[in-house]
N, C-alpha and C positions, 0 to 999 in steps of 0.2 A: 496544214491547219487553217481553218477559215479565219479571216481577219476579224478583229474586234468590231470594226465598223460594219462589216457584212452581217455579223451576228446581230448587232443592234438593229440594223435595218430590217432583218428578218423578224425579230421580236416585235419591232414597231408595227410591221405589217400585220402580225397576228393580233396585236392589241387594237389596231385600227379596224380590223375586220369584225371583232366582237364588240369593240367599244369599251372603255373603262367603266362606263356606267353599267354595261352588261356584266362585266366582271364583278362589279361591286355587289350585285345581288347575292353572290356566293360568299362574300366576306364574313368571317367569323373570327373569334379570337385566335383560333388555330385549327388546322386540319389534322386529325389523328389517323393512325393506321387503320382503325375501324371505319372511319369516314371514307377511306380509300377502297373499301371492300376487301381488305385483307384480314386473315385470321390474326389473332394476337401474336406478338413476337414470341417465338418459342424459346428465345434466349433471354427474355426479359427478367426472369426470376434470378438469374445469376449476374445481372448487370445493374449498376446504379442508374436511376432515372435521369440524373444530371449527366449530360454528355461531358461536362468539364470536370467530373469527379475523378480525381486521381489520388488524393492525399492518403486515403486508406489502403491504397494498393501499391504505392511506390516503396522502395527500400529507404532506409534512414541511416544516417551515420550514428556514431556513438553518442552524439549530443541531441539526437532526435530531429536533426534537420533532414528534410526530404531530399532525396537524390533523384533528380529528374531522369527520365530515359536518356540514353547517351546519343541517340540519333533522331533527327527531326526532319519532317518534310511538310510543306504546306502547298497545296495545289489550288491556284486561284482560277475560278470557273465562271464561264458564261453559259447561260441556258440556251441551248440550240433547238429545243423542242417547245411547243406551246404548253403553258401551264394547263394541266388536265389531270383527271384521275389516273389515267394510264401512265402519264409521266411520273406522277407521285408514286404509283405502284412500282415502277421501274427503279426509282431512287431508293425506296424503302427496301425492296428485295435485294438490291446491290449492297446496301449497308448491312443487311442481315448476313450476307455472304461473309463479310469480314468477321462478324460476331461468331459465326459457326466455325470459322477457320482458326481463330486465335483467342486465347484467353485474354481477359481484360487485365493487363498488367505489363510491366516492363519486359518480361520474358516473352510475352506475346505481342499485343499491339493495343495502344490507346488510339482512338480515332474520334473525331467529331465533325459534323457537317454544320457549318454556320452560313448565314444568309446576309447578303449585303443590301445597301440602299437601292441599288439598281433593280434588283428583283422586286422589292416591295413597291417601288414606284410603278413597275410594270403591271402589278396586280391592283394598283390604285389604293395602296394601304400604307404608304411611307409615313404619313403624318400620324398614324395610329400606333406606330411601333417605337421601341426604345432606341432605335438606331438612326443615325443620320450620316450624311457625307462628312468626310474628314475636312479639317481646316488647317491653315498655316498657324502654328502656335508659337513661333519665334521669329523675330526680325532678322536673325542671323542665318536662317535656312530658307530654302526655296524648294520644298519637296514636291514630287509628283503626287497629286491628290487622286488616288485611285478609287474606282467604284466597280465592283464585280457583283455578279448575281450570287455567288456562293464561294465558300472555301472549304476544302477538306484538309484537316490537320491530322497528321499521323506521327506517332512517336513510338520508339521501341529501343531496347538495348541491342537488338539484333538487326543490323542494317539490311540484311537480305529480306526481312519481313516487309520493309518499306518498299523495296523493289518489287517484290512479289505482289503486294497489294496494289501498287500502281499499275503493274502490267496486267493484272486481272481486271481491274475496274476500268482501265482506259486502253488496254492493248489486247493482244491475242491470247493471253494465257487463259486456258479453259478450266483450270481448277486451282484451288488453294488447299494444299494438303489433300484431304479426303473430300473436300467440299467442291461440288460442281459450280462453275460460274455460268449462270443462266441469264443474269441481268447485269448490265454494266452502267456505271455512271457515264461512261463515254457515249452511250446511246442517246443521252439527253443533254450532256454538257460538252463544251469545248474547253480545253485547258488553255488559259490565257496568260498564266504566269506560274512560276515555280520557285519556291524558297526552300533551301536545304541548309542543314547545319548540324551542330553537335555540341555537347557539353559534358564534361567529365574529366577525371584525372587522366593524363597522358594524351588526350586528344588535341588540345591547343598546340602543344610543342611539335606535333606532327605536321602542322600546317603553316609554319612560319616562313615558308618560301613564297607566300602570296605577297602582293603589293601591300604597302602600308606598314611593313616591319623594318626595323634596322637590320643590319647584317647578322648580328648575333644577339637577339633579345634575351634578357635574363629570365626565361621561363624554364620550369622544371616539369618532371613527370607528375608532380603533385598538383599542378595548377589546372583549374577547371575552366577558366575564362582567359581571353587574350590579354586583358589588362593586368593579370597576375593576382587578383584578389578574389576571394570567395563571394559568390552571389547567392541570394536566396535563403539566408538563414531564417528560420521560422519566425523569429521575433520581428523581422523586417518585412513580413509578408502578410497580406490580408488572408483570412481563412476563406475556405470555399463557401461557408455560410454567409460571410460578410459580402461576398461579391455576387451572391445569388439574389435575383429579384424575388421579393418575399410576398408579393400580393398582386392581385389584378390578373388580367388576361395572360400575362407573360410569366406568371409565377413559376419558379423552378429553373428558369433560364438565366442567361447572363449576357453581357455585351463583351465583345472581343475587339481589341485594337491590335493592329499589326503594322509596325514600322520597320523599315530597313535603314540601319545606321551604318555608314562606312566609318572606319577608324583610321586615324593617322598616328601611328604609334612610335615613329622614330624619335620625335621630340619627347614623347611620354617616357621612353626608356633612356634616351641619351641626354635629355636636358635636365632631368631631375633624379635625385637619389631616392632611395626607398622611402625615407621619411617625408620627402616632399611629395611623393606620389600618395602616401597615406593622407597627407593634409588635403589633397585635392579629391581623393576618393571619399574620405570619411569626414575629417575635420582637422584643423591645425592643432587642436587640443590633444591629439593622439600621436603616438610614436609607433614605429614598427613593432616594438616590444608589446605595446598595448594591443595591437591588432592580433598578435599571436595568442592573446588571452581571450579573444572573442570566441565564444562557443556557439551560442544559439541566437544571439542578437547583437546589435551595435548600440552602445549607450547614446543617449540624445539629451543634450543640455539646453537646447533652444537658445543659443547665444550666437546666432549667425552674424548679426550686426557687430557685436563685440569682437568677434574673430576677424571680421573684415578690418575694423579699426586697428586692432592690435597686431595682426599678422599679415595684412594685405593679401589675404587669400581666404577663400571659403570652400567648404567641402561639398561634394555632391550629396552624400547621405544626409547631412544636416539640413540641407535645403529642402529636400523632398519630404523629410520627416515632419516638417512643420504643418503639413496638411492632414496629419493623423486626426482621427475622430475618437474621442474617449480613450485616447492613448493607443489606438490601434491603426495600423496601415489600412488604406482604403482600396488598394490595388493589389491583385495577385499576379506576379510576374512569372512567366514561363519562357523567358528569353533564352536564346542560344547563339553561340558563335557561328559565323559563316565565312566562307571564302567564295561565295557566289560572285561571278565576274572576276575571279582571281584577285579579289580585294578583301583584306581583313575587315570584318564587320560584325554586326549583331542584328539578328532579327528579334526585335522587341515585341513579344507577344504577351498581352496582358488581358486579364479578365477583371471586370468591375460591374457592380450593379447598375451604374449609370455611367455613360461616357463623360458626364460632367466630372466624375472622380478622376478619370485619366487626365482630362484637360487641366484640372486644378493641380494635379501632380506635376505635369509638364511645365505649367506656368511658374510653379514654385521652383522647379529646376532651373528656370531662366535666371533667377537671382537678380532681376533688375532692381529690386528694392534695396540692395546693399551697395550699389555703385556710389551713392552719396557718402558712404562710410569710409571709402578708401579710393584714392585716385588711381590705384593700381588694379582694382577690381573692375573690369570692364564687361562688355556683353559676353565675351568669350575668355579673355585672359584672366588667369587667377580665379576663375569662376567655376569651381568644380571640375568636371571633365568636359565641359563644352568645347574647349579648344581642340579636343582630340576626336570629336565625332561630328559627322554631317548627316542630317536626316535626308535620305534619298527619296523616300516615299512613305505614304500613310494610307491605311485603309481601315474601315470600320465594319463590324458585323454584329449580328444578333445570333446567339446560340440557343436554340430551343431545347426543351427536354427531349429525351430519346423518342418518346411517343409521337411528338409533333415535328420531327426533324424533316419530313418530306413535304415540301411546298407549304410552309406555314402561312396562314392568312389568306390562302387562295380558296 
């Protein structure tokens, strides 16, 4: 694999040869499939125009909560070919290969192609887009601030579908089912990073031999996440409409944030009983029995400062819930467990209409505003789940609508 520096030097040479001013004459709000000289997508009528649309297609539990696909993969990409119509056609035809091979759903394959700040800067359009480079958002973390040209996110209940899709688009596989693979993303992209993971009953307990766990963590076959609590109840999530850009040149798209969080769960499980973990995950006003009664949401009393004063601890949920607007969450999370690097963790993948919404949510999670209410609530200690996670990296992306997913803004 070519090094990231080599690829950037190559792209810089391309940009230098044509000049960014030369590129700018082609700038437009987006480049569509018809701009690329392709026929309309033959699969479009059976697919949502939003690449991030899954809510109408996933399974739901008996309380109406969405059940995300069980297996996830994100490939972090650098463009190794010059931005051009031919490059765009290769990208679009490759994505259509996935659509021809798999139904849009958990039994088939969800996929999206997102674009990072590095790409938009290369085509001289970064300042005109809703995406920007990531920033450090906490004084207790020192993450790698990553910048890629693009990201391909894949998810399915069938793990072999992820393997087959990656091997077809970046490897030697010459067909996906009955669909011939004639164009590959690997023809124009280099894979510079890879994130893998899972979410769902029975999966976390199968991976507790990774670093970060105590010898015998109290997880069961019913747990979906490593920390032992349910994530993603519909009342705690923004809707797809809420996170979709609703006007302007980027209407119908969204922004995507991707963080890698490592987890240290020995103290989480061995240092606290179940009620103490409930206090840190949700709020000290709740008990384990209360959590058992949560069906499709988590109650929110907006009493974080009072809880710090009375209990010397505050909960993760009650902190981030403070940034709701009109009573609704502003971020749609599709995070999943990981053991990448043989370490327990989470790949925190979220969608929001503006990256400001993610940053406000993370700053609320920091809980700095309650340290004056208790001498025992510090930057990490007794402050939600901050003591048990470390942010390893951050990256930001823009997710166009399906029509404009190949080389937007070029």
